[in-house]
NULOSE-273734 format. One record per residue (C-alpha): residue number from 1; residue in one letter; x, y, z. Coordinates in Angstrom, 2 decimals. Layout:
! residues N
   n res      xx      yy      zz
 NUM   A       X       Y       Z
...
***
This chain:
! residues 162
   n res      xx      yy      zz
   1   M    0.00    0.00    0.00
   2   E    1.02    3.62   -0.44
   3   A    1.01    6.31    2.22
   4   I    1.85   10.01    2.50
   5   L    3.73   11.51    5.43
   6   S    4.26   15.16    6.26
   7   L    7.48   15.99    8.11
   8   G    8.33   19.24    9.88
   9   S   10.92   20.69   12.24
  10   N   11.33   24.10   13.86
  11   L   13.90   23.49   16.62
  12   G   17.66   23.21   16.40
  13   E   19.20   21.65   13.30
  14   R   15.95   21.49   11.35
  15   L   17.38   20.06    8.12
  16   L   19.42   17.50   10.04
  17   F   16.29   16.34   11.88
  18   L   14.34   15.99    8.62
  19   N   17.20   14.07    7.02
  20   T   17.52   11.86   10.11
  21   A   13.80   11.02    9.94
  22   I   13.99   10.23    6.22
  23   H   17.07    8.07    6.79
  24   A   15.26    6.25    9.61
  25   L   12.26    5.60    7.35
  26   R   14.62    4.17    4.72
  27   G   15.91    1.79    7.37
  28   V   12.50    0.24    8.03
  29   P   12.41   -3.05    6.06
  30   E    8.66   -2.76    5.39
  31   V    8.95    0.80    4.00
  32   E   10.13    1.94    0.57
  33   I   10.30    5.68   -0.08
  34   I    8.92    6.43   -3.55
  35   K    9.26   10.20   -3.64
  36   I   10.31   13.10   -1.42
  37   S    9.05   16.62   -2.07
  38   S   11.16   19.71   -2.07
  39   C   11.90   21.31    1.28
  40   Y    9.82   24.35    2.26
  41   E   10.31   26.94    4.96
  42   T    7.05   28.02    6.54
  43   K    5.64   30.18    9.27
  44   P    4.32   28.32   12.31
  45   W    0.67   27.33   11.90
  46   G   -1.91   27.85   14.63
  47   V    0.44   29.79   16.95
  48   S    2.04   33.18   17.27
  49   D    4.96   34.09   15.04
  50   S    7.30   33.96   18.06
  51   Q    8.18   30.36   17.21
  52   N   10.96   29.58   14.75
  53   K   10.02   28.88   11.16
  54   Y    9.52   25.29   10.11
  55   L   11.16   23.24    7.44
  56   N    8.55   20.93    5.89
  57   C    8.34   18.23    3.27
  58   C    6.14   15.31    2.25
  59   V    7.19   11.73    1.64
  60   K    5.31    9.19   -0.45
  61   L    6.07    5.60    0.40
  62   K    5.08    2.00   -0.17
  63   T    4.64   -0.19    2.87
  64   N    3.48   -3.60    4.02
  65   L    2.68   -2.12    7.42
  66   N   -0.92   -1.27    8.23
  67   A   -1.76    2.34    9.08
  68   F   -1.48    1.83   12.85
  69   E    1.88    0.06   12.51
  70   L    3.15    2.87   10.28
  71   L    1.97    5.41   12.85
  72   G    3.93    3.48   15.48
  73   V    7.06    3.64   13.31
  74   C    6.61    7.42   12.92
  75   L    6.13    7.94   16.66
  76   G    9.22    5.84   17.36
  77   I   11.30    7.93   14.96
  78   E   10.01   11.12   16.58
  79   A   10.98    9.82   20.03
  80   A   14.44    8.77   18.81
  81   I   15.03   12.29   17.43
  82   G   13.98   13.87   20.74
  83   R   10.41   14.98   20.08
  84   K    8.81   16.39   23.23
  85   R    5.05   16.92   23.42
  86   A    4.86   19.84   25.85
  87   Y    1.56   21.23   24.51
  88   R   -0.43   21.35   21.30
  89   F    1.48   23.11   18.50
  90   A    4.62   23.28   20.67
  91   P    7.93   23.75   18.86
  92   R    9.44   20.41   17.89
  93   T   12.61   18.78   16.71
  94   I   10.55   16.60   14.38
  95   D    6.90   16.06   13.57
  96   I    5.84   13.18   11.36
  97   D    2.16   13.11   10.47
  98   L    0.51   10.27    8.61
  99   I   -1.60   12.25    6.15
 100   A   -3.16    9.52    4.02
 101   Y   -2.97    5.77    3.57
 102   E   -4.18    4.12    0.39
 103   G   -7.73    2.81    0.69
 104   V   -7.94    3.49    4.42
 105   S  -10.36    5.73    6.26
 106   V   -9.93    5.70   10.04
 107   N  -11.48    7.72   12.83
 108   S  -10.02    6.48   16.10
 109   E   -8.66    8.14   19.21
 110   N   -5.05    7.76   18.03
 111   L   -5.41    8.06   14.26
 112   V   -7.69    9.86   11.81
 113   L   -7.20    9.24    8.09
 114   P   -7.07   11.10    5.89
 115   H   -5.57   13.65    8.28
 116   P   -8.48   15.91    9.29
 117   R   -6.72   19.25    8.74
 118   F   -4.24   18.66    5.93
 119   K   -6.48   20.39    3.37
 120   E   -6.28   23.63    5.40
 121   R   -2.50   23.70    5.59
 122   A   -0.42   25.04    2.71
 123   F    2.72   23.69    4.37
 124   V    1.26   20.22    3.72
 125   L   -0.67   20.82    0.49
 126   I    2.20   22.40   -1.45
 127   P    4.71   19.58   -0.89
 128   F    1.86   17.03   -1.05
 129   Q    1.03   18.03   -4.61
 130   E    4.69   17.38   -5.54
 131   V    4.48   13.75   -4.43
 132   C    0.89   13.34   -5.68
 133   P    0.73   15.43   -8.86
 134   G   -2.63   16.10  -10.41
 135   F   -4.14   17.08   -7.06
 136   S   -5.54   13.63   -6.39
 137   F   -4.61   10.48   -4.61
 138   W   -6.48    7.19   -4.63
 139   G   -9.62    8.77   -6.05
 140   L   -9.75   11.71   -3.61
 141   D   -9.44   15.13   -5.25
 142   F   -7.94   18.08   -3.39
 143   K   -7.47   20.65   -6.17
 144   S  -10.26   22.93   -4.89
 145   D   -8.74   22.79   -1.38
 146   F   -5.34   23.64   -2.83
 147   D   -6.81   26.55   -4.80
 148   K   -8.56   27.95   -1.67
 149   C   -5.62   27.50    0.69
 150   E   -3.63   30.58    1.77
 151   K   -0.14   29.97    0.40
 152   Q    1.66   33.04    1.70
 153   G    4.50   32.23    4.05
 154   V    5.46   28.96    2.32
 155   F    8.82   29.26    0.57
 156   K   10.65   26.59   -1.38
 157   T   14.25   26.22   -0.19
 158   N   17.30   25.00   -2.03
 159   Y   17.96   22.35    0.64
 160   N   18.34   18.79   -0.55
 161   F   17.58   15.58    1.29
 162   M   20.12   12.77    1.62
***
């Protein structure tokens, strides 16, 4: 099955943390990275501008893991990179969100798929459309959401991933 992850970091060595997470994903035997978007620098979402800017990207992958197992892998990578969950929207070394999983719709306490707010967030939609061109994935169309989304404050960087 295919899945889409959104990665972000706004503390410390942001690019290093993103690269470390991508490298960790590559090390999971049941995961094959298909495509990585460009890296974007973005303003913090849902909080004051006093936080550092984020670096964000999206990763499209193939996996034999189910959605909950993949979520567990992502949470483990976050913990290994030093993610602390002080409060909602707190600054973070790494954030890995499972945005969508092919053919899966979930609404549980620990996981909602597709991600309930990804269509509101340009820092997800812009890199998402790079890994899922044509504004659709698995029969779900998000072009109108992309067109409506406020894209100011999202800047493509010249950073490259390992």
